[in-house]
Every structure is written in C-alpha cells, then in structure tokens.
C-alpha positions in Angstrom: -15.7 -12.4 38.5 -15.9 -13.0 34.8 -18.6 -10.7 33.4 -20.3 -10.6 30.0 -22.1 -7.3 29.3 -25.0 -6.7 27.0 -25.9 -3.0 26.7 -25.6 0.3 24.9 -25.4 4.1 25.4 -24.0 5.9 28.5 -25.6 3.5 31.0 -23.9 0.5 29.4 -20.6 2.4 29.3 -20.9 3.3 33.0 -21.6 -0.3 33.9 -18.6 -1.5 31.9 -16.4 1.0 33.6 -17.7 0.2 37.1 -17.0 -3.5 36.8 -13.6 -2.9 35.4 -12.7 -0.3 38.1 -13.3 -2.8 40.9 -11.2 -5.5 39.2 -13.7 -7.7 37.5 -12.8 -9.3 34.2 -15.0 -8.3 31.3 -15.0 -11.3 29.0 -17.5 -10.1 26.4 -19.2 -6.9 25.4 -22.3 -7.2 23.2 -23.7 -3.9 21.8 -25.9 -3.0 18.8 -24.5 -2.6 15.3 -23.5 1.0 14.2 -26.4 3.0 13.0 -25.7 4.0 9.4 -28.0 7.0 9.8 -26.0 8.5 12.7 -22.6 10.1 12.6 -22.1 9.3 16.3 -20.5 5.9 17.2 -22.2 3.7 19.7 -21.0 4.8 23.1 -20.5 1.4 24.6 -18.6 0.2 21.6 -16.2 3.2 21.9 -15.8 2.6 25.6 -15.0 -1.1 25.0 -12.4 -0.3 22.4 -10.8 2.3 24.7 -10.4 -0.5 27.3 -8.8 -2.8 24.8 -11.8 -4.9 24.4 -13.4 -6.1 21.1 -17.1 -5.3 21.0 -19.5 -7.9 19.6 -22.0 -6.2 17.3 -24.4 -8.9 16.1 -27.5 -7.8 14.1 -29.5 -10.2 16.2 -28.7 -12.0 19.5 -31.0 -14.9 18.5 -28.5 -16.6 16.3 -25.9 -19.3 16.9 -23.0 -16.8 16.5 -24.1 -14.8 19.5 -24.7 -18.0 21.6 -21.2 -19.3 20.6 -19.6 -16.0 21.6 -21.2 -16.2 25.0 -20.1 -19.8 25.4 -16.5 -18.9 24.4 -16.5 -16.1 26.9 -16.7 -18.4 29.9 -18.7 -15.8 31.8 -19.7 -16.3 35.4 -22.6 -13.9 34.9 -24.1 -11.8 32.2 -25.3 -8.2 33.0 -27.8 -6.4 30.8 -27.5 -2.6 31.0 -29.8 -0.5 28.7 -30.5 -3.3 26.2 -32.1 -2.5 22.8 -32.0 -5.9 21.3 -34.1 -9.0 22.2 -32.1 -11.4 24.2 -33.4 -15.0 24.1 -33.5 -17.3 27.1 -31.0 -19.6 25.4 -28.4 -16.9 25.6 -29.3 -15.7 29.1 -28.8 -19.1 30.6 -25.3 -19.8 29.1 -23.3 -18.1 31.8 -22.6 -20.1 35.0 -24.9 -17.9 37.1 -27.3 -16.8 34.3 -28.2 -13.2 33.5 -29.4 -10.1 35.4 -31.0 -7.0 34.0 -31.6 -3.4 35.1 -35.0 -1.6 34.7 -35.8 1.9 35.9 -39.1 1.2 37.8 -40.3 -0.8 40.8 -41.5 -3.8 38.9 -44.1 -5.0 38.2 -45.3 -1.3 38.0 -44.4 0.5 34.8 -43.1 -2.3 32.6 -41.9 -1.0 29.2 -39.5 1.4 27.6 -40.6 4.7 29.1 -41.1 3.8 32.7 -39.8 7.0 34.2 -41.8 9.3 31.9 -45.1 7.6 32.7 -44.4 7.6 36.5 -43.8 11.4 36.5 -46.6 12.1 34.1 -49.1 10.2 36.3 -48.1 12.1 39.4 -46.3 9.3 41.3 -44.4 10.3 44.4 -41.9 7.5 44.1 -40.2 5.3 41.6 -37.1 3.2 41.7 -35.2 0.5 39.9 -35.2 -3.3 39.7 -32.5 -5.8 39.0 -34.3 -8.9 37.8 -33.9 -12.1 35.8 -34.8 -11.4 32.2 -37.4 -13.6 30.6 -39.0 -13.8 27.2 -41.8 -11.5 28.5 -40.8 -7.8 28.6 -39.7 -6.9 32.2 -41.6 -9.9 33.6 -38.8 -12.0 35.2 -38.1 -12.7 38.9 -36.9 -9.7 41.0 -33.5 -9.9 42.7 -33.0 -6.4 44.0 -35.0 -3.1 44.2 -34.1 0.5 45.2 -36.7 3.2 45.8 -36.3 6.8 44.7 -38.6 9.7 45.7 -40.0 11.9 43.0 -40.0 15.4 44.2 -43.0 17.7 43.3 -40.7 19.7 40.9 -38.4 16.9 39.7 -38.0 16.4 36.0 -37.2 13.2 34.0 -33.6 14.4 33.6 -33.2 14.9 37.4 -34.7 11.6 38.4 -32.7 9.6 35.8 -29.3 11.3 35.8 -29.1 12.2 39.5 -30.7 9.1 40.9 -31.7 6.1 38.8 -28.5 6.2 36.6 -25.8 6.2 39.4 -27.8 4.1 41.8 -28.6 1.6 39.0 -25.0 1.0 38.2 -24.2 0.3 41.9 -27.2 -2.0 42.1 -25.9 -4.0 39.2 -22.6 -4.6 41.0 -24.5 -5.5 44.2 -26.8 -7.9 42.5 -24.0 -9.6 40.6 -22.2 -10.2 43.8 -25.3 -11.6 45.5 -26.0 -13.9 42.5 -22.5 -15.2 42.1 -22.2 -15.8 45.8 -25.5 -17.6 45.9 -26.9 -15.2 48.5 -29.8 -13.7 46.5 -33.5 -14.4 46.4 -35.7 -14.5 43.3 -39.2 -13.1 43.9 -41.9 -13.8 41.4 -43.6 -10.5 40.3 -47.2 -9.9 41.6 -49.2 -9.8 38.4 -52.1 -8.2 40.2 -50.0 -5.0 40.6 -48.5 -5.1 37.0 -49.0 -2.6 34.2 -47.3 -2.1 30.9 -47.0 1.1 28.9 -45.4 1.7 25.5 -43.1 4.5 24.4 -43.9 8.0 25.7 -43.8 9.4 22.3 -44.5 12.7 20.6 -48.3 12.1 20.7 -48.2 11.4 24.5 -46.2 14.6 24.9 -48.8 17.0 23.5 -50.1 19.6 26.0 -53.8 19.9 26.2 -54.4 23.2 27.9 -58.0 22.3 28.8 -56.8 19.7 31.2 -55.9 20.4 34.9 -52.8 22.4 35.8 -51.4 19.4 37.7 -51.7 17.1 34.7 -50.1 19.7 32.5 -47.3 20.4 34.9 -46.6 16.7 35.4 -46.5 16.1 31.7 -44.0 18.9 31.1 -41.7 17.5 33.9 -42.1 14.0 32.4 -40.9 15.2 29.0 -37.9 17.3 30.2 -35.5 16.9 28.5 -37.0 14.4 26.1 -39.2 14.1 24.1 -40.2 17.7 25.1 -43.8 18.6 25.9 -45.3 20.5 23.0 -48.1 22.8 22.0 -48.8 25.0 18.9 -49.3 28.7 18.3 -50.9 28.9 14.9 -48.8 26.5 12.8 -45.6 26.9 14.9 -44.8 24.0 17.2 -43.4 25.0 20.6 -41.7 22.7 23.1 -41.9 23.7 26.8 -39.2 22.6 29.2 -38.6 24.5 32.5 -41.7 25.9 34.1 -43.5 26.8 37.3 -47.1 26.2 38.2 -49.2 28.8 39.9 -52.4 27.4 41.4 -55.5 29.5 41.5 -56.9 29.2 45.1 -60.0 31.2 44.5 -62.4 32.1 41.7 -61.1 35.6 41.8 -57.6 34.4 41.1 -58.6 32.8 37.8 -57.0 34.5 34.8 -57.9 33.8 31.2 -59.3 30.8 29.4 -57.3 27.5 28.8 -54.4 28.1 26.5 -54.6 31.9 26.8 -51.4 34.0 27.4 -52.2 36.0 30.5 -48.9 37.7 31.2 -45.5 38.3 29.7 -42.6 39.3 32.0 -38.9 40.0 31.4 -38.1 36.3 31.7 -41.2 34.3 31.2 -44.8 34.0 29.9 -47.9 32.7 31.6 -50.5 30.4 30.0 -53.9 29.8 31.6 -55.3 26.3 32.3 -57.9 24.7 34.6 -56.7 25.3 38.2 -54.2 28.1 37.5 -51.4 29.2 35.2 -48.2 27.6 33.8 -45.3 30.0 33.8 -43.0 29.1 30.9 -39.4 29.7 31.8 -37.6 27.8 29.0 -39.0 26.7 25.6 -38.0 25.8 22.1 -39.4 27.4 19.0 -38.0 28.0 15.5 -35.0 29.8 17.0 -34.0 27.0 19.4 -34.1 27.0 23.2 -35.0 30.4 24.6 -36.5 31.9 27.7 -40.3 32.3 27.9 -40.0 36.0 27.3 -37.8 35.4 24.2 -40.3 32.9 22.9 -43.1 35.5 23.2 -40.9 37.9 21.2 -40.1 35.3 18.6 -43.8 34.4 18.1 -44.9 38.1 18.5 -47.2 36.9 21.3 -49.5 39.3 23.0 -51.6 38.9 26.2 -55.0 37.6 25.2 -53.7 35.4 22.4 -53.9 31.6 22.8 -52.0 28.4 22.2 -54.0 25.5 20.6 -55.9 23.8 23.4 
C-alpha cells in the first residue's frame, strides 16, 4: 500500500512508524513548518528524516504546491494523524482511495480540538475514537470505524489518551486503511441530532470554582491532568492541581469547612472543602514547580482555616 501521511507530533510519528513496520510504502509526509519560537523540532519531521524520507512542510495545504506533491506521490490512500492544518477536499480526494482521519471521540459527540478533556470534565463513562472521511466541516465527515474506551472513575486525561486512545488509534488507522483500500468498508453519515462541538479546553475552562460540587471539581482536575492543569489561586499565587482524591461527605456531620477552605494538612497532602466533600490534593504546582500537597502548603505557608479563591 502506498500511503501519504498528513500529521504532526508523537501520534503522527507513531502512525508513520506503524505503516512502515508492517511493510507499507510511505510516499509523502506532510507536516507543519518549524515553529520559529520553539527550540524543539517537529517530531514527525524528525521521524521522517530518520527513515530517509523528505518531509513536506508547506505553510498551507490549500495551494497548488501541496496538491501537486500529493499527485506526484501516487498514493493509494492518505492518512491524517493529529493534523493542525486545514486540509481542503481537493487535496483529500487526490489519492486513489481518498483520505481517512483519526479523531479521539465517538463522533458525532465531542467534535473539536479538546474532545477528551470535555468528555472527562462532563463525567462521561465512555469515550472512544473515530476514523472518518474528512470534510470541510470540522469532524463532520462519514464514519468508517469506531472503537469504544471506558473512562474509569479515577482516570485522567493522560491515562485515557496515552494508555488507550493513542495506541488503539494507531491500530485503528491501519485497520481502516486496509478496509478502504480493499473496498470492504462502510461510510456512515453522522447523526446530527446527537452532535455537539466544543472549542479548546483552555486556561479559562480549567479554573477551579470551589463553590461547585465535588464531582464537578474532581472531574475537572482529571480532565486537565497533565494539561492544561486545573488551577486556583491563594492570594495572588496561581496554583495548579494534578493528582488528587475526592472524599465525599455522606452526612451533615461529615461536612468540614466552607468551599475553598483548607481543612487538613497531612504529611503528604492537603484537603480543600467544597460542596459535597473535600478534595485531597496530592500533587500540585506552585512557584517552586511540581510538589506534593504537603510541600505546597509549606511553600504557601498555608494553615488550616485559610482559603483558596472560590
């Protein structure tokens, strides 16, 4: 199989290596131009060079140069793996069997760039991945293949992506490419009545509001771990919270403190009150970098009874 790959980052690299390892021919690798503000080279670019391939780094994929490069590649199929550039339909349709794309959700649910974050933050018990036909609408094309992944009650963004959606996604791209090239696939139009789109799960979405329910706060922290990092403030100091436990208050008598209040400091952690219980902070980041909850309390000179901004 002659494969053209459009992608970036570690996922694009993994897809490149997976197709090569099983004996497919990579006839073109499209990746973004180098970022002049970053000292780190583009991961997919470096992987392509290491395999003796010449990466194609067009500022835009809308132009005639990108289209001609795709034509010249003679690709049977194009695979999109973590794509940061807009890919026009004119380019997608050039390969003999068109183009397929990976997205980390069960489309049409959670269209957009932060699908995993939102699913965890909103308390979903499952997510998954979709291999679909890219269209000019973001994540709106026909579905070819889907895989479900359970979201455990304590799973973080990092665990769901790196342990599940990343490796399963690479395998699904191989599987879908085989089905499409063999003409054994189906293309299912997405049900718009079940569709939703969210934008970036940015720093504003990641702010902890201690006056909300413990489950909302806990889901938010999990959805932001490791990025962008759920955050709060003590005075003027911004604090990001990563690893934590939730302790549900089952009775009125079990309630400790007001929302945002530090209720306990242990040898390893600190406890913060919220509606429905307390969040035990195990790992956080203050001015001194990532530390345990207890070390954060020491850094901020926290005492029981003081409060984070609600």
